[in-house]
N, C-alpha and C positions, 0 to 999 in steps of 0.2 A: 698398534692402538689398545689392544685388549690389555697389555702389560701397562700402558700409561693409566687406563681407567683404573687398573687394580691398585697401582702405586698411589694413584689420586684418593682412592677409597681408604687405602690404608692411612696417609696421611691425614684425612679427614677425621676417621676415627679415633687416631690417635692425640690430634688436638681436642676433640671432645672429651675424650679420657681425661686428658691434662686438665681441662678447664673444671671438670666435675670434681677431680681430687682437689684442685686448689679452691674451689668454691664450698667442699664438702665441711659441714659441721658437726661435731658429735654433739647429740642431744642427750641432755640428762633429766628427766622428768623427775619430780619431786611428789611424794605423797605422804602426808602425816599430819600432825596436830601443830598447835602453836609455839612449841618449842623451835619447828622449823619453818614455819610461814613468813610470808612477806607481810609488814607491817604498816600500818598509817603513819607517816612522817609529818605530817601537817602539823604547825604549831611548835615544832621543835620537839616533837615527841621521841624520846630515847629508846623506846623498846625495838629489838630486832629478833627475828628468829635466824637460826644458823644458816638455813637454807638461803636466806635473803642474801648473806655475804658469801655464799658459795662460788659464785661466777668468777669473781676474781681472784680463786684459788687456782684457775685454770688459764690455759692460754685463750686468745681470743678463737682457737678452733673448737671450743666448746661453749654450747649453749645451754644455759640450765633455765628450766622452765618449771617455776615452782609452783604446784597446785595445793600445797600442804595449807591446811586451814585451821583457826583457832577453835579449840574445842570439839574437834572431831576425835572419833574413834574409828577403828578400823569398820564396825558395823555403820556407823552413821554415814562415813565416806562412801561406803557402796550404796546403802538405801537413799541416799540424798541425789544419785546419779552422779556424782563428782567423778568415781572411778570409770563409769562409762565414757566420760567426757575425755580423760586422758586416754584411755584405750583406743579411743578413736584417733589419736594424734600417733601413737608410735608407730615408727615404721623399724623397718630390719636394721638392727646394729645399734639402735637407740637402747640407752641405759633407764631403768627406773629404780631411784633410791626409796625405799619403803621404811618408814618409822612410824611406829604406832605403839601405845602402851599406855599413856598417861590418863587417857580418858576411856580407855576400855575397861580401867579397874574401877572406874565410877559406877554407882549402884543404879543410875538412871539406866533405865530399861531401852531407852531409845539409843544408847550408847554401849551398855555393858556387854562385855564378852567374858568367856572362861578360858583360863590359860589351859593348854592341854586339850582344848573343846572347841568352841566356837572362835575363840582368837586365833587359834593354830588354822582352822578353816579358811577364814579370811584370809592369812597369809598366803596359804597356798592357792586361794582362788587368783591372787595377785601375781603370785609367781606363775602359775600355769598358763592364766590369758596372755599375760606379757610374753612367755615363749611363744605363743601361738601366733603373735604378731611379729615373730621374730627379733624381739626386743629382749635385752639381757637384764634381769632382775638382780638387786643387791638389797640384801635385809639389814637392818640396823636394829638392835634394841634402843629402847628409851635412854636419852641423856638422863644423868643423875639430878633428882631434888638436892638443894641445899638443905641437908636435914642434920644439923649438928646438934638437935634437942636431945639426942639421946633415947628417942620415943620411936619405936618400929611400929607403933599404932596410928602415927599421923600418916596417913597413906595417900590423903588428898593434897592438890593443890591449894584448895582454899585453906587447909590446916596451916600450911605453911608459908603463905602468903604474908601473914602477920604473926611472928612469935608471940608477941606481947598478948594480942587478943585470944591466942590459942592455950596461953598458959605454960608455954614451952619454955625451959631453961636450956641456954645453949651448953654442950658439952665439948671437947677437944676432937670427937670422933666423928665422923661423917656416917650416918647410919642409914641403910638401904631403905625405901619403901615400896619400891616396884614388886619384890618378890618374884613368884613365878612367872610374871609377865615378860620377865627378863629372859627367861628360858625359852618360850616359844619360838620367837624369832631364829635362835640358836638350833633348836630342835628341829625346826621346819627348812631350814638351810643344809643341816647335815642330811636330812632323809631326802631333801631333792637337790641335792649338790649344787647349792647356791652361794655364792659369796657372802661372807657375813661379817659385818663391821660391829665390834663391841664397843659400841658408842658410851655405854653405861660406864664400863670400866676406865676408858679413856678420859670421860668426864669426871668419875670419883677420882682417879689419880690426881687429875688437874686441882680439883677442889679441895682435897685433903691437903694436896703440897702448898697450897695456899692458907689453908688454916682459916679459922674462925671469923677473923676481921678482913684478910685478905681475899676471901671468895666472895665476900659481899660486893666488891669491886666488878664482878662478872654479871650481877643480876641488876634488878630494878630494884634495887634498895639505894633510897634517897632520903635523906633529913627533910624536914619543912624548911622549902625555900632554897633548896641546894640547885635544883634545876627549874627553870621558870614554867615548863610543863607540867610541873605536879608541887603547886605552892604548898601542900598539904605533907608532900612527902609519900613515900611508898615503902613497904618491906616486901618485897617477892621475892621468894627463893626459888621459883621453879623458872621464871622468862630470863631472857639475857638482854643486858643494854647494848650498846653499839661496841663498845669494848669486846665484852663477853662473846657476843656472838661472832666477831672476828676472830678471836682466839678458838673458840669451837669449830670454826667452820675450818681453820687451817688445819688443826689436828684430825680431822675426819676425812678430810681430803687427801691427808697424806695416808692415812689408813685405808681408805678406800681402794687408793692406788697401788697398795701392798698387796690388797686382797684382788684386785682387777688389774694385773700389770699392764695390760692395753692401756690404761689411763696414765699410767707412770709418765709418759712423754709429756703430757700437757700439763703437769702440775706446776705452778708457779709461786715464788714467794717475794712479795712485796712489802718494803717496809711501812707503806701508807697507799691507800686508794683515795681518790677524790672521784666522788660520783653524784651527779644529781638527784639520783632517784634513792638516795639513802642507802645503798648497799658498799659504801665503802665508809672509811671512818671521819672523812672531811665532805663538806660541799665546796669548799674554797680552797684552791690551789695554793695561795699565797699563806693561807693559815696552816696547811699542812706541809709549807717548807718552813715556816717560823717555828713550827714544832719539831723539827725534824733534829734530831741529836747531831752535833758536830761530827765531822768525818764523812764517811761515804754511807750512802742510803739510797733506796730506790722507791720513786714514787710513780704508782701508776694513776694514769689520767682518763677517765671514762668520758671523753668528749670529743666531739669533732673538730672543735676549735676551742681554744684557749689563750688568755693572756700570758704573756711571758712574766713568771714572777721575779722578783727580788731574791737572790739568792746571798745570805749574809756569808762574810768571811769566816773561813773556817769550816763551811759544810760544801762536801762534793756530791750533788745530786743527780742520778741518772732518772731522766724521766722517760716513762713507758707511756705512749700514746695508743688508746683504743682504738680499733677500727670504725 
């Protein structure tokens, strides 16, 4: 009888463990600024943060919880209680992707920090407190600004949003504007043995390879009347559009998996993503099919139910349906 009870107990434990493993989801919390943040998609708005697109760079075993906010620095993110909110959600084994710098550079006393001093201290705080909760911190430096102006002094987002109003002439070489703020995440990562993603180099190489004109396709750079949500157009060299955010998210997901090998098995590459929340390239599945190139492609559909699309001759599309 005792033997039967022991066998039964072992079977129950195995079932519970199996259920836990099948339902277990890896959580990635994201903290940062507008280049990472989720965006308002009402009215056909085109702006996206790369973190908004990250969830579809991984399998459904990964849940991305993006807490990045427009205009925040490492200081204001802490002072406003946003970090405490994230900290209360972290469980052992969760990841925290940390990327600040754009707004730490600004002179505003509510946001400004100094590299090698207060900026580094805030990054250490994120790392230390994440680890105290059993989480795994990953440090990123800032994505590059599209500064082909040849000016090293144009260090603010406002300067680069409109080159014409700033009086900047574009050249052929992308010039860094972040300075020592790029070094702080690297230095803290080395000091505290934290995985580090050189997001600046990755995005710098991407934009430089595309050149002065091609790189505009990544950003909120629109002529008057080019998109209905911006009738007067916009020249923004800092923030990404749908296409740009998707490209950057895939590149950074790949690099994060290199620096954190445990994430590698979750990385996925789709030719297109359809999602109602704006985290994909398309809202409509048929549009994604129509714009798919001839030959083989894979489309991820983030929906519980969807109408079967018409696939034109010459296209062989694999559909992956989200959970």
